[in-house]
DRENDO-1510 file (C-alpha; in Angstrom, 1 decimal, always signed):
<recs>
REC; n; res; u; v; w
REC; 1; MET; -5.6; -6.9; -4.5 .
REC; 2; ARG; -3.4; -7.3; -1.5 .
REC; 3; ALA; -1.8; -4.6; +0.7 .
REC; 4; LEU; +0.7; -4.7; +3.4 .
REC; 5; LEU; +0.3; -1.6; +5.6 .
REC; 6; GLN; +2.8; -0.2; +7.9 .
REC; 7; ARG; +2.1; +2.7; +10.3 .
REC; 8; VAL; +5.2; +5.0; +9.8 .
REC; 9; ALA; +6.8; +8.0; +11.5 .
REC; 10; TRP; +8.3; +8.6; +7.9 .
REC; 11; ALA; +8.8; +6.6; +4.7 .
REC; 12; LYS; +10.6; +7.3; +1.4 .
REC; 13; VAL; +11.2; +5.5; -1.9 .
REC; 14; GLU; +14.2; +6.1; -4.1 .
REC; 15; VAL; +14.9; +5.2; -7.7 .
REC; 16; ASP; +18.5; +5.4; -9.1 .
REC; 17; GLY; +19.5; +7.3; -6.0 .
REC; 18; ARG; +16.9; +10.0; -6.0 .
REC; 19; SER; +13.8; +10.3; -3.9 .
REC; 20; VAL; +10.6; +9.9; -5.9 .
REC; 21; GLY; +8.1; +9.9; -2.9 .
REC; 22; GLU; +8.3; +10.5; +0.7 .
REC; 23; ILE; +6.0; +11.1; +3.5 .
REC; 24; GLY; +6.1; +12.1; +7.2 .
REC; 25; PRO; +3.7; +10.3; +9.6 .
REC; 26; GLY; +1.2; +8.0; +8.0 .
REC; 27; LEU; +0.9; +4.7; +6.1 .
REC; 28; LEU; +3.3; +2.9; +3.9 .
REC; 29; VAL; +1.2; +0.7; +1.6 .
REC; 30; LEU; +2.9; -2.0; -0.4 .
REC; 31; LEU; +0.2; -2.9; -3.1 .
REC; 32; GLY; -0.1; -6.0; -5.1 .
REC; 33; VAL; -2.5; -6.6; -7.9 .
REC; 34; GLY; -3.6; -10.2; -8.6 .
REC; 35; LYS; -5.0; -12.0; -11.6 .
REC; 36; GLY; -8.7; -11.2; -12.0 .
REC; 37; ASP; -8.6; -8.0; -9.8 .
REC; 38; GLY; -10.6; -5.0; -11.1 .
REC; 39; GLU; -12.5; -2.0; -9.9 .
REC; 40; PRO; -14.5; -3.7; -7.2 .
REC; 41; GLU; -11.3; -4.8; -5.5 .
REC; 42; LEU; -9.4; -1.5; -5.8 .
REC; 43; GLU; -12.5; +0.5; -4.5 .
REC; 44; TRP; -12.9; -1.8; -1.5 .
REC; 45; LEU; -9.1; -1.7; -0.8 .
REC; 46; ALA; -8.8; +2.1; -1.0 .
REC; 47; ASP; -11.9; +2.6; +1.2 .
REC; 48; LYS; -10.7; +0.1; +3.8 .
REC; 49; VAL; -7.1; +1.6; +4.0 .
REC; 50; SER; -8.4; +5.2; +4.1 .
REC; 51; GLY; -10.9; +4.3; +7.0 .
REC; 52; LEU; -8.9; +1.9; +9.1 .
REC; 53; ARG; -8.7; +3.3; +12.6 .
REC; 54; ILE; -5.0; +2.6; +13.4 .
REC; 55; PHE; -3.8; +6.0; +14.6 .
REC; 56; GLU; -4.1; +7.1; +18.2 .
REC; 57; ASP; -6.6; +9.6; +19.5 .
REC; 58; GLU; -6.1; +11.9; +22.5 .
REC; 59; ALA; -6.5; +9.0; +24.8 .
REC; 60; GLY; -3.8; +6.8; +23.2 .
REC; 61; LYS; -6.3; +4.4; +21.7 .
REC; 62; MET; -6.1; +3.4; +17.9 .
REC; 63; ASN; -9.3; +5.2; +17.0 .
REC; 64; ARG; -8.4; +7.4; +14.2 .
REC; 65; SER; -7.9; +6.7; +10.4 .
REC; 66; LEU; -6.0; +8.5; +7.7 .
REC; 67; LEU; -9.2; +10.3; +6.9 .
REC; 68; ASP; -9.4; +11.6; +10.5 .
REC; 69; THR; -5.9; +12.9; +10.5 .
REC; 70; SER; -3.5; +14.9; +8.4 .
REC; 71; LYS; -1.2; +11.9; +7.8 .
REC; 72; ALA; -0.2; +10.8; +4.3 .
REC; 73; MET; +0.2; +7.5; +2.4 .
REC; 74; LEU; +3.1; +6.3; +0.4 .
REC; 75; CYS; +2.0; +3.7; -2.1 .
REC; 76; VAL; +4.5; +1.2; -3.6 .
REC; 77; SER; +3.7; -1.4; -6.0 .
REC; 78; GLN; +4.7; -4.8; -4.8 .
REC; 79; PHE; +3.8; -7.9; -7.0 .
REC; 80; THR; +5.8; -10.1; -4.7 .
REC; 81; LEU; +2.8; -10.1; -2.4 .
REC; 82; TYR; +1.5; -12.8; -4.6 .
REC; 83; ALA; +4.4; -15.1; -4.2 .
REC; 84; ASP; +3.5; -18.7; -4.0 .
REC; 85; THR; +6.3; -20.5; -1.9 .
REC; 86; ARG; +4.5; -23.8; -1.3 .
REC; 87; LYS; +6.8; -25.7; -3.7 .
REC; 88; GLY; +10.6; -25.6; -3.9 .
REC; 89; ARG; +12.8; -22.7; -3.0 .
REC; 90; ARG; +12.0; -20.3; -5.8 .
REC; 91; PRO; +8.7; -18.4; -5.4 .
REC; 92; SER; +6.1; -18.6; -8.1 .
REC; 93; PHE; +4.3; -15.3; -9.2 .
REC; 94; ILE; +1.7; -17.0; -11.3 .
REC; 95; ASP; -1.0; -15.3; -9.4 .
REC; 96; ALA; +0.2; -11.9; -9.8 .
REC; 97; GLY; -1.7; -9.6; -12.3 .
REC; 98; ALA; -0.1; -9.0; -15.6 .
REC; 99; PRO; +2.1; -5.9; -15.6 .
REC; 100; ASP; +0.0; -3.8; -18.0 .
REC; 101; GLU; -3.2; -4.4; -16.1 .
REC; 102; ALA; -1.6; -4.1; -12.7 .
REC; 103; ARG; +0.0; -0.8; -13.7 .
REC; 104; VAL; -3.5; +0.6; -14.5 .
REC; 105; LEU; -5.0; -0.7; -11.2 .
REC; 106; TYR; -2.2; +0.6; -9.1 .
REC; 107; ALA; -2.7; +4.1; -10.7 .
REC; 108; LYS; -6.4; +4.0; -10.2 .
REC; 109; PHE; -5.9; +2.8; -6.4 .
REC; 110; CYS; -3.7; +6.0; -5.9 .
REC; 111; GLU; -6.3; +8.2; -7.8 .
REC; 112; ARG; -9.2; +6.6; -5.7 .
REC; 113; SER; -7.3; +7.3; -2.5 .
REC; 114; ARG; -6.8; +10.9; -3.5 .
REC; 115; ALA; -10.5; +11.3; -4.4 .
REC; 116; LEU; -11.3; +10.2; -0.9 .
REC; 117; GLY; -9.2; +13.1; +0.5 .
REC; 118; LEU; -5.9; +11.4; +1.2 .
REC; 119; THR; -2.5; +12.9; +0.4 .
REC; 120; VAL; -0.7; +10.3; -1.6 .
REC; 121; ALA; +3.0; +10.0; -2.6 .
REC; 122; GLU; +4.0; +7.0; -4.9 .
REC; 123; GLY; +6.9; +4.9; -6.0 .
REC; 124; ILE; +7.4; +4.2; -9.6 .
REC; 125; PHE; +5.5; +1.1; -11.0 .
REC; 126; ALA; +8.0; -1.8; -11.9 .
REC; 127; ALA; +11.1; +0.2; -11.1 .
REC; 128; ASP; +13.9; -1.1; -8.9 .
REC; 129; MET; +13.0; +0.9; -5.7 .
REC; 130; LYS; +14.8; +1.3; -2.4 .
REC; 131; VAL; +12.2; +1.8; +0.4 .
REC; 132; SER; +13.2; +3.3; +3.8 .
REC; 133; LEU; +10.8; +3.7; +6.7 .
REC; 134; LEU; +10.6; +4.1; +10.5 .
REC; 135; ASN; +7.8; +1.8; +11.5 .
REC; 136; ASP; +5.6; +3.4; +14.2 .
REC; 137; GLY; +4.4; +1.1; +16.9 .
REC; 138; PRO; +5.2; -1.3; +15.2 .
REC; 139; VAL; +1.8; -1.5; +13.6 .
REC; 140; THR; +1.8; -3.7; +10.4 .
REC; 141; LEU; -1.5; -5.0; +8.8 .
REC; 142; TRP; -2.3; -7.4; +5.9 .
REC; 143; LEU; -5.4; -6.8; +3.7 .
REC; 144; ASP; -6.4; -9.1; +1.0 .
REC; 145; SER; -9.6; -8.4; -1.1 .
REC; 146; ALA; -10.2; -12.0; -1.7 .
REC; 147; THR; -11.2; -12.2; +2.0 .
REC; 148; ARG; -13.5; -9.3; +2.1 .
</recs>
C-alpha cells in the first residue's frame, strides 16, 4: 500500500458538487492499494500514519502524532499512486490492486484507523472526486509498505 500524506489546515472532498468528507487541522491521506496487498500492509500503514510525529508541540518541534492531538484524517482512494511512467507518455496502472480488492482494503484501512482512536472522514471509493486542501507547512510525506 502507498500513501501520500499532507499535513493540512483543512481538507475536503466533493462528489457531484456536494461535500462527502471534510476535516479541519490534520492529515489528508491519499491511499493506493497495490497488487498483493493485504492485512499486514494495511495494519502497518494505519499504525505508521497514526503514529507519525509530524505535528508541532509547544516548542514548535514536530513531535506530536495524530494520536497525540485532536486532529483528524481525510482518506481518499488514489489508485494513481501506482502509476508506472517509465515507458512512453501514458501511465500504466498494472501494479494497482484490482478494484474489488482495493475497495475492501481501503475500507479496512479506514476502520483500522478509527479503531486506533482517530477521527476519519472519507471520500467515495472510485468516484470522480474534487479534493481541496490548505497544506500546512507544507509537510508532505510518502509511505510505501513495500519499503517497510
